[in-house]
All heavy atoms as a GROMACS GRO file, in nm:
protein
  644
    1MET      N    1  10.756  11.870  12.833
    1MET     CA    2  10.763  11.929  12.965
    1MET      C    3  10.629  11.906  13.039
    1MET      O    4  10.524  11.918  12.983
    1MET     CB    5  10.797  12.079  12.956
    1MET     CG    6  10.802  12.143  13.092
    1MET     SD    7  10.860  12.304  13.098
    1MET     CE    8  11.032  12.272  13.083
    2SER      N    9  10.637  11.860  13.167
    2SER     CA   10  10.519  11.831  13.228
    2SER      C   11  10.458  11.962  13.290
    2SER      O   12  10.527  12.061  13.297
    2SER     CB   13  10.542  11.733  13.357
    2SER     OG   14  10.621  11.807  13.456
    3ILE      N   15  10.329  11.959  13.339
    3ILE     CA   16  10.275  12.066  13.395
    3ILE      C   17  10.349  12.112  13.515
    3ILE      O   18  10.359  12.223  13.545
    3ILE     CB   19  10.121  12.043  13.423
    3ILE    CG1   20  10.039  12.008  13.297
    3ILE    CG2   21  10.062  12.161  13.510
    3ILE    CD1   22  10.041  12.123  13.203
    4ALA      N   23  10.385  12.012  13.596
    4ALA     CA   24  10.461  12.033  13.721
    4ALA      C   25  10.589  12.126  13.693
    4ALA      O   26  10.620  12.220  13.758
    4ALA     CB   27  10.495  11.920  13.792
    5ASN      N   28  10.652  12.085  13.590
    5ASN     CA   29  10.774  12.157  13.539
    5ASN      C   30  10.738  12.302  13.504
    5ASN      O   31  10.827  12.393  13.522
    5ASN     CB   32  10.849  12.081  13.428
    5ASN     CG   33  10.912  11.960  13.473
    5ASN    OD1   34  10.933  11.932  13.592
    5ASN    ND2   35  10.946  11.875  13.378
    6LEU      N   36  10.629  12.322  13.443
    6LEU     CA   37  10.589  12.455  13.411
    6LEU      C   38  10.585  12.547  13.535
    6LEU      O   39  10.629  12.662  13.528
    6LEU     CB   40  10.464  12.462  13.340
    6LEU     CG   41  10.465  12.392  13.199
    6LEU    CD1   42  10.314  12.396  13.141
    6LEU    CD2   43  10.552  12.464  13.103
    7PHE      N   44  10.525  12.495  13.638
    7PHE     CA   45  10.512  12.570  13.763
    7PHE      C   46  10.648  12.602  13.822
    7PHE      O   47  10.686  12.706  13.878
    7PHE     CB   48  10.417  12.506  13.857
    7PHE     CG   49  10.280  12.514  13.814
    7PHE    CD1   50  10.208  12.403  13.778
    7PHE    CD2   51  10.208  12.634  13.797
    7PHE    CE1   52  10.079  12.399  13.733
    7PHE    CE2   53  10.082  12.642  13.758
    7PHE     CZ   54  10.015  12.526  13.725
    8VAL      N   55  10.737  12.491  13.820
    8VAL     CA   56  10.870  12.506  13.882
    8VAL      C   57  10.953  12.608  13.796
    8VAL      O   58  11.014  12.695  13.856
    8VAL     CB   59  10.942  12.372  13.883
    8VAL    CG1   60  11.089  12.386  13.920
    8VAL    CG2   61  10.872  12.268  13.979
    9SER      N   62  10.939  12.604  13.663
    9SER     CA   63  11.018  12.695  13.590
    9SER      C   64  10.972  12.839  13.615
    9SER      O   65  11.051  12.929  13.613
    9SER     CB   66  11.016  12.669  13.441
    9SER     OG   67  10.881  12.678  13.390
   10HIS      N   68  10.842  12.857  13.639
   10HIS     CA   69  10.792  12.995  13.661
   10HIS      C   70  10.844  13.041  13.795
   10HIS      O   71  10.882  13.158  13.813
   10HIS     CB   72  10.640  12.991  13.665
   10HIS     CG   73  10.582  13.127  13.694
   10HIS    ND1   74  10.597  13.237  13.623
   10HIS    CD2   75  10.505  13.166  13.802
   10HIS    CE1   76  10.539  13.333  13.675
   10HIS    NE2   77  10.479  13.301  13.784
   11GLU      N   78  10.854  12.959  13.899
   11GLU     CA   79  10.893  12.994  14.030
   11GLU      C   80  11.047  13.016  14.025
   11GLU      O   81  11.097  13.087  14.101
   11GLU     CB   82  10.866  12.881  14.129
   11GLU     CG   83  10.717  12.869  14.158
   11GLU     CD   84  10.689  12.747  14.241
   11GLU    OE1   85  10.774  12.676  14.272
   11GLU    OE2   86  10.572  12.729  14.268
   12ALA      N   87  11.112  12.958  13.921
   12ALA     CA   88  11.266  12.970  13.920
   12ALA      C   89  11.300  13.099  13.859
   12ALA      O   90  11.411  13.128  13.830
   12ALA     CB   91  11.325  12.853  13.844
   13GLY      N   92  11.204  13.182  13.816
   13GLY     CA   93  11.239  13.311  13.758
   13GLY      C   94  11.217  13.328  13.608
   13GLY      O   95  11.231  13.432  13.545
   14HIS      N   96  11.150  13.224  13.539
   14HIS     CA   97  11.106  13.237  13.408
   14HIS      C   98  10.992  13.333  13.392
   14HIS      O   99  10.906  13.339  13.483
   14HIS     CB  100  11.078  13.100  13.346
   14HIS     CG  101  11.194  13.015  13.322
   14HIS    ND1  102  11.227  12.908  13.408
   14HIS    CD2  103  11.291  13.022  13.230
   14HIS    CE1  104  11.330  12.856  13.360
   14HIS    NE2  105  11.373  12.918  13.263
   15SER      N  106  10.987  13.414  13.292
   15SER     CA  107  10.880  13.504  13.276
   15SER      C  108  10.746  13.440  13.233
   15SER      O  109  10.749  13.316  13.189
   15SER     CB  110  10.914  13.607  13.160
   15SER     OG  111  10.906  13.540  13.033
   16PRO      N  112  10.642  13.499  13.260
   16PRO     CA  113  10.504  13.443  13.226
   16PRO      C  114  10.498  13.410  13.069
   16PRO      O  115  10.439  13.318  13.028
   16PRO     CB  116  10.410  13.547  13.261
   16PRO     CG  117  10.461  13.623  13.368
   16PRO     CD  118  10.616  13.620  13.335
   17ARG      N  119  10.568  13.497  12.991
   17ARG     CA  120  10.566  13.473  12.848
   17ARG      C  121  10.644  13.341  12.813
   17ARG      O  122  10.598  13.267  12.725
   17ARG     CB  123  10.635  13.588  12.768
   17ARG     CG  124  10.639  13.563  12.617
   17ARG     CD  125  10.699  13.680  12.552
   17ARG     NE  126  10.701  13.637  12.414
   17ARG     CZ  127  10.742  13.708  12.317
   17ARG    NH1  128  10.774  13.843  12.334
   17ARG    NH2  129  10.748  13.662  12.186
   18ALA      N  130  10.755  13.318  12.881
   18ALA     CA  131  10.832  13.194  12.858
   18ALA      C  132  10.745  13.080  12.895
   18ALA      O  133  10.743  12.975  12.826
   18ALA     CB  134  10.966  13.193  12.941
   19ARG      N  135  10.669  13.090  13.004
   19ARG     CA  136  10.581  12.986  13.046
   19ARG      C  137  10.470  12.959  12.936
   19ARG      O  138  10.438  12.849  12.911
   19ARG     CB  139  10.519  13.016  13.191
   19ARG     CG  140  10.463  12.899  13.241
   19ARG     CD  141  10.431  12.935  13.394
   19ARG     NE  142  10.294  12.871  13.413
   19ARG     CZ  143  10.200  12.945  13.470
   19ARG    NH1  144  10.219  13.080  13.485
   19ARG    NH2  145  10.079  12.896  13.481
   20ARG      N  146  10.418  13.066  12.882
   20ARG     CA  147  10.304  13.055  12.782
   20ARG      C  148  10.369  12.982  12.653
   20ARG      O  149  10.304  12.900  12.595
   20ARG     CB  150  10.262  13.189  12.736
   20ARG     CG  151  10.142  13.244  12.828
   20ARG     CD  152  10.070  13.357  12.758
   20ARG     NE  153  10.164  13.461  12.704
   20ARG     CZ  154  10.211  13.567  12.786
   20ARG    NH1  155  10.169  13.576  12.909
   20ARG    NH2  156  10.290  13.656  12.728
   21ASP      N  157  10.488  13.020  12.623
   21ASP     CA  158  10.562  12.950  12.509
   21ASP      C  159  10.581  12.801  12.537
   21ASP      O  160  10.566  12.725  12.444
   21ASP     CB  161  10.695  13.018  12.486
   21ASP     CG  162  10.686  13.161  12.431
   21ASP    OD1  163  10.580  13.196  12.380
   21ASP    OD2  164  10.782  13.235  12.426
   22GLU      N  165  10.616  12.768  12.666
   22GLU     CA  166  10.629  12.629  12.693
   22GLU      C  167  10.494  12.557  12.681
   22GLU      O  168  10.488  12.446  12.633
   22GLU     CB  169  10.684  12.614  12.836
   22GLU     CG  170  10.829  12.658  12.849
   22GLU     CD  171  10.872  12.660  12.994
   22GLU    OE1  172  10.800  12.646  13.083
   22GLU    OE2  173  10.998  12.671  13.008
   23VAL      N  174  10.390  12.621  12.734
   23VAL     CA  175  10.251  12.561  12.713
   23VAL      C  176  10.216  12.544  12.564
   23VAL      O  177  10.164  12.441  12.536
   23VAL     CB  178  10.146  12.652  12.785
   23VAL    CG1  179  10.008  12.597  12.764
   23VAL    CG2  180  10.173  12.655  12.938
   24ARG      N  181  10.240  12.643  12.488
   24ARG     CA  182  10.216  12.624  12.351
   24ARG      C  183  10.295  12.513  12.281
   24ARG      O  184  10.239  12.441  12.208
   24ARG     CB  185  10.245  12.761  12.262
   24ARG     CG  186  10.134  12.861  12.285
   24ARG     CD  187  10.171  12.978  12.198
   24ARG     NE  188  10.130  13.093  12.263
   24ARG     CZ  189  10.199  13.206  12.295
   24ARG    NH1  190  10.319  13.216  12.246
   24ARG    NH2  191  10.149  13.309  12.354
   25THR      N  192  10.416  12.501  12.326
   25THR     CA  193  10.498  12.387  12.272
   25THR      C  194  10.439  12.259  12.317
   25THR      O  195  10.425  12.164  12.234
   25THR     CB  196  10.641  12.400  12.331
   25THR    OG1  197  10.694  12.515  12.283
   25THR    CG2  198  10.730  12.286  12.273
   26VAL      N  199  10.388  12.241  12.434
   26VAL     CA  200  10.336  12.122  12.485
   26VAL      C  201  10.200  12.094  12.406
   26VAL      O  202  10.169  11.984  12.362
   26VAL     CB  203  10.296  12.123  12.639
   26VAL    CG1  204  10.208  12.009  12.683
   26VAL    CG2  205  10.427  12.131  12.720
   27ASP      N  206  10.124  12.194  12.388
   27ASP     CA  207  10.000  12.192  12.302
   27ASP      C  208  10.026  12.137  12.164
   27ASP      O  209   9.962  12.048  12.110
   27ASP     CB  210   9.921  12.323  12.295
   27ASP     CG  211   9.860  12.349  12.424
   27ASP    OD1  212   9.848  12.268  12.517
   27ASP    OD2  213   9.831  12.478  12.454
   28LEU      N  214  10.135  12.194  12.103
   28LEU     CA  215  10.170  12.151  11.961
   28LEU      C  216  10.213  12.009  11.962
   28LEU      O  217  10.184  11.932  11.876
   28LEU     CB  218  10.282  12.243  11.913
   28LEU     CG  219  10.237  12.382  11.870
   28LEU    CD1  220  10.348  12.472  11.828
   28LEU    CD2  221  10.129  12.378  11.759
   29LEU      N  222  10.296  11.971  12.064
   29LEU     CA  223  10.341  11.830  12.074
   29LEU      C  224  10.225  11.738  12.083
   29LEU      O  225  10.224  11.632  12.024
   29LEU     CB  226  10.445  11.814  12.178
   29LEU     CG  227  10.581  11.873  12.164
   29LEU    CD1  228  10.669  11.875  12.282
   29LEU    CD2  229  10.646  11.808  12.037
   30MET      N  230  10.129  11.771  12.169
   30MET     CA  231  10.013  11.690  12.195
   30MET      C  232   9.937  11.674  12.060
   30MET      O  233   9.882  11.572  12.033
   30MET     CB  234   9.924  11.746  12.311
   30MET     CG  235   9.982  11.717  12.442
   30MET     SD  236  10.013  11.552  12.479
   30MET     CE  237   9.856  11.486  12.477
   31LEU      N  238   9.924  11.792  11.991
   31LEU     CA  239   9.844  11.788  11.866
   31LEU      C  240   9.912  11.699  11.766
   31LEU      O  241   9.856  11.613  11.695
   31LEU     CB  242   9.832  11.926  11.813
   31LEU     CG  243   9.757  11.948  11.677
   31LEU    CD1  244   9.612  11.896  11.683
   31LEU    CD2  245   9.767  12.089  11.627
   32ALA      N  246  10.050  11.710  11.756
   32ALA     CA  247  10.122  11.623  11.665
   32ALA      C  248  10.108  11.482  11.703
   32ALA      O  249  10.094  11.392  11.620
   32ALA     CB  250  10.274  11.670  11.669
   33TRP      N  251  10.116  11.437  11.829
   33TRP     CA  252  10.101  11.312  11.878
   33TRP      C  253   9.956  11.256  11.845
   33TRP      O  254   9.952  11.137  11.786
   33TRP     CB  255  10.113  11.298  12.029
   33TRP     CG  256  10.093  11.156  12.082
   33TRP    CD1  257   9.981  11.119  12.155
   33TRP    CD2  258  10.181  11.048  12.070
   33TRP    NE1  259  10.000  10.987  12.182
   33TRP    CE2  260  10.114  10.948  12.139
   33TRP    CE3  261  10.303  11.026  12.009
   33TRP    CZ2  262  10.172  10.806  12.130
   33TRP    CZ3  263  10.354  10.906  12.016
   33TRP    CH2  264  10.291  10.797  12.076
   34ARG      N  265   9.851  11.336  11.858
   34ARG     CA  266   9.720  11.290  11.822
   34ARG      C  267   9.711  11.268  11.682
   34ARG      O  268   9.649  11.169  11.631
   34ARG     CB  269   9.620  11.389  11.869
   34ARG     CG  270   9.594  11.384  12.009
   34ARG     CD  271   9.472  11.469  12.045
   34ARG     NE  272   9.490  11.519  12.185
   34ARG     CZ  273   9.485  11.653  12.214
   34ARG    NH1  274   9.461  11.743  12.126
   34ARG    NH2  275   9.513  11.689  12.342
   35LEU      N  276   9.775  11.351  11.590
   35LEU     CA  277   9.766  11.337  11.456
   35LEU      C  278   9.835  11.205  11.405
   35LEU      O  279   9.787  11.132  11.325
   35LEU     CB  280   9.828  11.456  11.385
   35LEU     CG  281   9.832  11.466  11.232
   35LEU    CD1  282   9.691  11.459  11.180
   35LEU    CD2  283   9.899  11.586  11.180
   36VAL      N  284   9.954  11.176  11.458
   36VAL     CA  285  10.031  11.060  11.425
   36VAL      C  286   9.948  10.933  11.473
   36VAL      O  287   9.936  10.840  11.394
   36VAL     CB  288  10.170  11.052  11.497
   36VAL    CG1  289  10.229  10.921  11.490
   36VAL    CG2  290  10.255  11.162  11.434
   37MET      N  291   9.883  10.942  11.584
   37MET     CA  292   9.791  10.827  11.631
   37MET      C  293   9.680  10.806  11.538
   37MET      O  294   9.639  10.694  11.505
   37MET     CB  295   9.756  10.847  11.774
   37MET     CG  296   9.868  10.852  11.876
   37MET     SD  297   9.990  10.717  11.864
   37MET     CE  298   9.881  10.573  11.874
   38HIS      N  299   9.624  10.917  11.494
   38HIS     CA  300   9.509  10.916  11.394
   38HIS      C  301   9.556  10.838  11.267
   38HIS      O  302   9.486  10.755  11.215
   38HIS     CB  303   9.449  11.050  11.367
   38HIS     CG  304   9.335  11.055  11.277
   38HIS    ND1  305   9.212  11.009  11.312
   38HIS    CD2  306   9.333  11.095  11.154
   38HIS    CE1  307   9.136  11.025  11.209
   38HIS    NE2  308   9.200  11.079  11.108
   39TRP      N  309   9.667  10.883  11.218
   39TRP     CA  310   9.722  10.828  11.093
   39TRP      C  311   9.751  10.679  11.108
   39TRP      O  312   9.722  10.601  11.029
   39TRP     CB  313   9.838  10.899  11.051
   39TRP     CG  314   9.827  11.036  10.992
   39TRP    CD1  315   9.706  11.088  10.941
   39TRP    CD2  316   9.926  11.141  10.973
   39TRP    NE1  317   9.728  11.219  10.905
   39TRP    CE2  318   9.865  11.244  10.917
   39TRP    CE3  319  10.063  11.138  11.002
   39TRP    CZ2  320   9.930  11.370  10.887
   39TRP    CZ3  321  10.126  11.261  10.974
   39TRP    CH2  322  10.059  11.370  10.925
   40THR      N  323   9.809  10.643  11.227
   40THR     CA  324   9.843  10.503  11.256
   40THR      C  325   9.712  10.417  11.261
   40THR      O  326   9.708  10.310  11.209
   40THR     CB  327   9.916  10.492  11.385
   40THR    OG1  328  10.033  10.569  11.381
   40THR    CG2  329   9.957  10.351  11.425
   41ASP      N  330   9.613  10.478  11.329
   41ASP     CA  331   9.482  10.401  11.335
   41ASP      C  332   9.419  10.383  11.195
   41ASP      O  333   9.367  10.283  11.162
   41ASP     CB  334   9.396  10.476  11.435
   41ASP     CG  335   9.267  10.390  11.467
   41ASP    OD1  336   9.273  10.277  11.504
   41ASP    OD2  337   9.154  10.451  11.456
   42ARG      N  338   9.421  10.482  11.119
   42ARG     CA  339   9.361  10.480  10.979
   42ARG      C  340   9.439  10.376  10.904
   42ARG      O  341   9.373  10.289  10.830
   42ARG     CB  342   9.379  10.617  10.924
   42ARG     CG  343   9.319  10.625  10.779
   42ARG     CD  344   9.331  10.761  10.713
   42ARG     NE  345   9.250  10.858  10.785
   42ARG     CZ  346   9.268  10.986  10.784
   42ARG    NH1  347   9.368  11.046  10.712
   42ARG    NH2  348   9.186  11.068  10.848
   43ALA      N  349   9.573  10.370  10.909
   43ALA     CA  350   9.651  10.268  10.830
   43ALA      C  351   9.605  10.126  10.879
   43ALA      O  352   9.595  10.032  10.799
   43ALA     CB  353   9.787  10.293  10.854
   44ARG      N  354   9.593  10.113  11.010
   44ARG     CA  355   9.557   9.985  11.064
   44ARG      C  356   9.414   9.936  11.021
   44ARG      O  357   9.395   9.817  10.974
   44ARG     CB  358   9.569   9.995  11.226
   44ARG     CG  359   9.532   9.854  11.289
   44ARG     CD  360   9.496   9.873  11.436
   44ARG     NE  361   9.389   9.968  11.467
   44ARG     CZ  362   9.263   9.936  11.450
   44ARG    NH1  363   9.225   9.835  11.406
   44ARG    NH2  364   9.176  10.038  11.481
   45GLN      N  365   9.325  10.038  11.026
   45GLN     CA  366   9.187  10.001  10.970
   45GLN      C  367   9.193   9.964  10.832
   45GLN      O  368   9.111   9.866  10.788
   45GLN     CB  369   9.094  10.119  10.996
   45GLN     CG  370   9.066  10.138  11.146
   45GLN     CD  371   8.988  10.265  11.158
   45GLN    OE1  372   8.917  10.302  11.072
   45GLN    NE2  373   8.992  10.324  11.283
   46ARG      N  374   9.268  10.028  10.749
   46ARG     CA  375   9.276   9.988  10.600
   46ARG      C  376   9.336   9.863  10.582
   46ARG      O  377   9.291   9.784  10.502
   46ARG     CB  378   9.346  10.099  10.537
   46ARG     CG  379   9.267  10.232  10.517
   46ARG     CD  380   9.341  10.338  10.442
   46ARG     NE  381   9.257  10.453  10.423
   46ARG     CZ  382   9.294  10.571  10.414
   46ARG    NH1  383   9.430  10.594  10.404
   46ARG    NH2  384   9.217  10.671  10.401
   47ARG      N  385   9.438   9.825  10.667
   47ARG     CA  386   9.491   9.694  10.658
   47ARG      C  387   9.394   9.583  10.688
   47ARG      O  388   9.369   9.482  10.618
   47ARG     CB  389   9.621   9.671  10.744
   47ARG     CG  390   9.742   9.745  10.683
   47ARG     CD  391   9.870   9.706  10.760
   47ARG     NE  392   9.860   9.729  10.897
   47ARG     CZ  393   9.890   9.846  10.966
   47ARG    NH1  394   9.936   9.948  10.889
   47ARG    NH2  395   9.883   9.866  11.093
   48ALA      N  396   9.309   9.608  10.794
   48ALA     CA  397   9.215   9.518  10.839
   48ALA      C  398   9.103   9.504  10.732
   48ALA      O  399   9.055   9.388  10.707
   48ALA     CB  400   9.140   9.566  10.969
   49LEU      N  401   9.060   9.605  10.667
   49LEU     CA  402   8.966   9.605  10.558
   49LEU      C  403   9.015   9.519  10.449
   49LEU      O  404   8.938   9.443  10.391
   49LEU     CB  405   8.933   9.754  10.510
   49LEU     CG  406   8.828   9.774  10.406
   49LEU    CD1  407   8.695   9.714  10.448
   49LEU    CD2  408   8.830   9.915  10.360
   50ALA      N  409   9.141   9.538  10.412
   50ALA     CA  410   9.192   9.460  10.308
   50ALA      C  411   9.191   9.312  10.328
   50ALA      O  412   9.196   9.229  10.243
   50ALA     CB  413   9.339   9.509  10.265
   51GLU      N  414   9.190   9.277  10.456
   51GLU     CA  415   9.200   9.124  10.496
   51GLU      C  416   9.066   9.068  10.501
   51GLU      O  417   9.060   8.943  10.528
   51GLU     CB  418   9.272   9.117  10.625
   51GLU     CG  419   9.420   9.158  10.619
   51GLU     CD  420   9.494   9.150  10.745
   51GLU    OE1  421   9.436   9.105  10.854
   51GLU    OE2  422   9.606   9.187  10.756
   52LEU      N  423   8.954   9.146  10.496
   52LEU     CA  424   8.826   9.086  10.512
   52LEU      C  425   8.798   8.996  10.388
   52LEU      O  426   8.837   9.025  10.275
   52LEU     CB  427   8.717   9.196  10.513
   52LEU     CG  428   8.718   9.291  10.638
   52LEU    CD1  429   8.603   9.387  10.626
   52LEU    CD2  430   8.696   9.206  10.769
   53ASP      N  431   8.720   8.888  10.418
   53ASP     CA  432   8.687   8.798  10.299
   53ASP      C  433   8.563   8.851  10.226
   53ASP      O  434   8.502   8.952  10.280
   53ASP     CB  435   8.664   8.653  10.361
   53ASP     CG  436   8.551   8.637  10.445
   53ASP    OD1  437   8.447   8.721  10.439
   53ASP    OD2  438   8.558   8.551  10.527
   54ASP      N  439   8.532   8.793  10.112
   54ASP     CA  440   8.430   8.837  10.029
   54ASP      C  441   8.295   8.842  10.088
   54ASP      O  442   8.214   8.924  10.071
   54ASP     CB  443   8.427   8.763   9.895
   54ASP     CG  444   8.551   8.797   9.804
   54ASP    OD1  445   8.603   8.905   9.816
   54ASP    OD2  446   8.586   8.712   9.726
   55ARG      N  447   8.271   8.741  10.176
   55ARG     CA  448   8.141   8.723  10.246
   55ARG      C  449   8.114   8.849  10.343
   55ARG      O  450   8.012   8.904  10.338
   55ARG     CB  451   8.139   8.594  10.327
   55ARG     CG  452   8.003   8.574  10.397
   55ARG     CD  453   8.006   8.441  10.483
   55ARG     NE  454   8.119   8.442  10.574
   55ARG     CZ  455   8.127   8.505  10.690
   55ARG    NH1  456   8.021   8.567  10.733
   55ARG    NH2  457   8.230   8.487  10.771
   56LEU      N  458   8.224   8.882  10.419
   56LEU     CA  459   8.209   9.004  10.512
   56LEU      C  460   8.195   9.125  10.433
   56LEU      O  461   8.117   9.219  10.468
   56LEU     CB  462   8.331   9.005  10.605
   56LEU     CG  463   8.338   8.885  10.712
   56LEU    CD1  464   8.468   8.893  10.779
   56LEU    CD2  465   8.218   8.894  10.806
   57LEU      N  466   8.268   9.150  10.326
   57LEU     CA  467   8.256   9.264  10.241
   57LEU      C  468   8.116   9.263  10.190
   57LEU      O  469   8.060   9.376  10.185
   57LEU     CB  470   8.356   9.264  10.128
   57LEU     CG  471   8.506   9.275  10.170
   57LEU    CD1  472   8.598   9.265  10.051
   57LEU    CD2  473   8.528   9.410  10.246
   58ASP      N  474   8.062   9.158  10.137
   58ASP     CA  475   7.923   9.156  10.086
   58ASP      C  476   7.825   9.200  10.188
   58ASP      O  477   7.736   9.274  10.159
   58ASP     CB  478   7.893   9.023  10.030
   58ASP     CG  479   7.765   9.019   9.951
   58ASP    OD1  480   7.746   9.112   9.865
   58ASP    OD2  481   7.690   8.932   9.970
   59ASP      N  482   7.844   9.142  10.310
   59ASP     CA  483   7.752   9.183  10.425
   59ASP      C  484   7.755   9.335  10.454
   59ASP      O  485   7.656   9.390  10.488
   59ASP     CB  486   7.792   9.107  10.557
   59ASP     CG  487   7.753   8.961  10.550
   59ASP    OD1  488   7.684   8.924  10.457
   59ASP    OD2  489   7.798   8.881  10.634
   60ALA      N  490   7.877   9.389  10.434
   60ALA     CA  491   7.889   9.534  10.460
   60ALA      C  492   7.862   9.620  10.344
   60ALA      O  493   7.855   9.745  10.347
   60ALA     CB  494   8.038   9.565  10.500
   61GLY      N  495   7.825   9.555  10.234
   61GLY     CA  496   7.797   9.628  10.109
   61GLY      C  497   7.914   9.694  10.048
   61GLY      O  498   7.904   9.802   9.992
   62ILE      N  499   8.030   9.637  10.062
   62ILE     CA  500   8.156   9.699  10.008
   62ILE      C  501   8.217   9.604   9.904
   62ILE      O  502   8.217   9.485   9.918
   62ILE     CB  503   8.265   9.722  10.122
   62ILE    CG1  504   8.204   9.802  10.232
   62ILE    CG2  505   8.391   9.774  10.064
   62ILE    CD1  506   8.290   9.806  10.356
   63THR      N  507   8.250   9.666   9.789
   63THR     CA  508   8.306   9.583   9.679
   63THR      C  509   8.463   9.581   9.694
   63THR      O  510   8.516   9.658   9.769
   63THR     CB  511   8.279   9.645   9.538
   63THR    OG1  512   8.343   9.769   9.533
   63THR    CG2  513   8.126   9.657   9.525
   64ARG      N  514   8.524   9.478   9.627
   64ARG     CA  515   8.665   9.466   9.634
   64ARG      C  516   8.727   9.592   9.559
   64ARG      O  517   8.837   9.644   9.609
   64ARG     CB  518   8.717   9.349   9.552
   64ARG     CG  519   8.710   9.217   9.625
   64ARG     CD  520   8.821   9.205   9.717
   64ARG     NE  521   8.797   9.108   9.812
   64ARG     CZ  522   8.851   9.096   9.932
   64ARG    NH1  523   8.933   9.184   9.970
   64ARG    NH2  524   8.821   8.998  10.013
   65ARG      N  525   8.661   9.649   9.471
   65ARG     CA  526   8.717   9.760   9.404
   65ARG      C  527   8.719   9.886   9.501
   65ARG      O  528   8.821   9.958   9.505
   65ARG     CB  529   8.631   9.806   9.283
   65ARG     CG  530   8.673   9.925   9.217
   65ARG     CD  531   8.592   9.956   9.092
   65ARG     NE  532   8.645  10.079   9.025
   65ARG     CZ  533   8.577  10.150   8.942
   65ARG    NH1  534   8.457  10.119   8.916
   65ARG    NH2  535   8.631  10.259   8.888
   66GLN      N  536   8.611   9.896   9.592
   66GLN     CA  537   8.610  10.015   9.686
   66GLN      C  538   8.720   9.983   9.793
   66GLN      O  539   8.784  10.073   9.832
   66GLN     CB  540   8.475  10.010   9.755
   66GLN     CG  541   8.357  10.062   9.673
   66GLN     CD  542   8.233  10.042   9.729
   66GLN    OE1  543   8.198   9.941   9.785
   66GLN    NE2  544   8.149  10.144   9.719
   67VAL      N  545   8.746   9.854   9.826
   67VAL     CA  546   8.857   9.822   9.918
   67VAL      C  547   8.981   9.860   9.859
   67VAL      O  548   9.064   9.929   9.929
   67VAL     CB  549   8.845   9.671   9.954
   67VAL    CG1  550   8.974   9.636  10.036
   67VAL    CG2  551   8.729   9.643  10.039
   68ALA      N  552   9.007   9.827   9.731
   68ALA     CA  553   9.133   9.855   9.668
   68ALA      C  554   9.155  10.009   9.660
   68ALA      O  555   9.265  10.060   9.691
   68ALA     CB  556   9.128   9.798   9.524
   69GLU      N  557   9.054  10.092   9.630
   69GLU     CA  558   9.056  10.226   9.628
   69GLU      C  559   9.093  10.286   9.769
   69GLU      O  560   9.171  10.379   9.778
   69GLU     CB  561   8.924  10.292   9.582
   69GLU     CG  562   8.907  10.272   9.433
   69GLU     CD  563   8.761  10.316   9.396
   69GLU    OE1  564   8.690  10.371   9.469
   69GLU    OE2  565   8.727  10.295   9.269
   70GLU      N  566   9.027  10.230   9.867
   70GLU     CA  567   9.056  10.283  10.007
   70GLU      C  568   9.203  10.257  10.050
   70GLU      O  569   9.271  10.328  10.111
   70GLU     CB  570   8.962  10.224  10.103
   70GLU     CG  571   8.959  10.276  10.241
   70GLU     CD  572   8.931  10.427  10.251
   70GLU    OE1  573   8.839  10.475  10.165
   70GLU    OE2  574   8.977  10.492  10.333
   71VAL      N  575   9.244  10.132  10.024
   71VAL     CA  576   9.374  10.084  10.068
   71VAL      C  577   9.492  10.154   9.997
   71VAL      O  578   9.598  10.185  10.051
   71VAL     CB  579   9.388   9.930  10.044
   71VAL    CG1  580   9.537   9.886  10.059
   71VAL    CG2  581   9.293   9.856  10.140
   72ARG      N  582   9.465  10.204   9.869
   72ARG     CA  583   9.570  10.282   9.798
   72ARG      C  584   9.591  10.426   9.850
   72ARG      O  585   9.688  10.493   9.816
   72ARG     CB  586   9.525  10.284   9.642
   72ARG     CG  587   9.568  10.167   9.570
   72ARG     CD  588   9.559  10.194   9.418
   72ARG     NE  589   9.425  10.232   9.378
   72ARG     CZ  590   9.336  10.143   9.328
   72ARG    NH1  591   9.369  10.018   9.319
   72ARG    NH2  592   9.222  10.187   9.292
   73LYS      N  593   9.486  10.470   9.929
   73LYS     CA  594   9.508  10.604   9.972
   73LYS      C  595   9.621  10.629  10.064
   73LYS      O  596   9.659  10.539  10.144
   73LYS     CB  597   9.380  10.650  10.052
   73LYS     CG  598   9.255  10.665   9.973
   73LYS     CD  599   9.137  10.709  10.054
   73LYS     CE  600   9.010  10.726   9.972
   73LYS     NZ  601   8.894  10.750  10.059
   74PRO      N  602   9.689  10.734  10.055
   74PRO     CA  603   9.795  10.760  10.168
   74PRO      C  604   9.742  10.776  10.305
   74PRO      O  605   9.626  10.807  10.326
   74PRO     CB  606   9.864  10.891  10.116
   74PRO     CG  607   9.772  10.957  10.020
   74PRO     CD  608   9.671  10.842   9.972
   75PHE      N  609   9.821  10.745  10.400
   75PHE     CA  610   9.771  10.739  10.537
   75PHE      C  611   9.717  10.871  10.586
   75PHE      O  612   9.636  10.881  10.676
   75PHE     CB  613   9.885  10.697  10.638
   75PHE     CG  614  10.003  10.780  10.637
   75PHE    CD1  615  10.004  10.889  10.729
   75PHE    CD2  616  10.106  10.766  10.556
   75PHE    CE1  617  10.108  10.973  10.734
   75PHE    CE2  618  10.220  10.860  10.559
   75PHE     CZ  619  10.222  10.961  10.651
   76TRP      N  620   9.760  10.982  10.530
   76TRP     CA  621   9.709  11.104  10.577
   76TRP      C  622   9.573  11.151  10.517
   76TRP      O  623   9.519  11.259  10.548
   76TRP     CB  624   9.810  11.223  10.540
   76TRP     CG  625   9.841  11.252  10.402
   76TRP    CD1  626   9.779  11.326  10.315
   76TRP    CD2  627   9.950  11.181  10.330
   76TRP    NE1  628   9.834  11.317  10.190
   76TRP    CE2  629   9.948  11.232  10.195
   76TRP    CE3  630  10.055  11.098  10.362
   76TRP    CZ2  631  10.048  11.194  10.094
   76TRP    CZ3  632  10.144  11.056  10.266
   76TRP    CH2  633  10.133  11.106  10.136
   77ARG      N  634   9.522  11.075  10.421
   77ARG     CA  635   9.389  11.102  10.369
   77ARG      C  636   9.283  11.010  10.420
   77ARG      O  637   9.304  10.896  10.436
   77ARG     CB  638   9.392  11.096  10.211
   77ARG     CG  639   9.443  11.224  10.146
   77ARG     CD  640   9.399  11.239  10.016
   77ARG     NE  641   9.497  11.207   9.924
   77ARG     CZ  642   9.483  11.148   9.799
   77ARG    NH1  643   9.359  11.121   9.759
   77ARG    NH2  644   9.588  11.124   9.725
   0.00000   0.00000   0.00000
């Protein structure tokens, strides 16, 4: 629900509590969206790390073993 809809629903007779509940729902949805985007970004970064060649890994001071350990982690860690 958009912020504009929150004001319209209040004017249409919804109680302030119902409006607060709607705001909390929007906040929870935004938090969930950010979390999913964070997980997606983390998975993308791990895939990119796995594709680096040995020269680049050496420049970064990362071993193939460290890469393998990182790539094996679930997206939420």
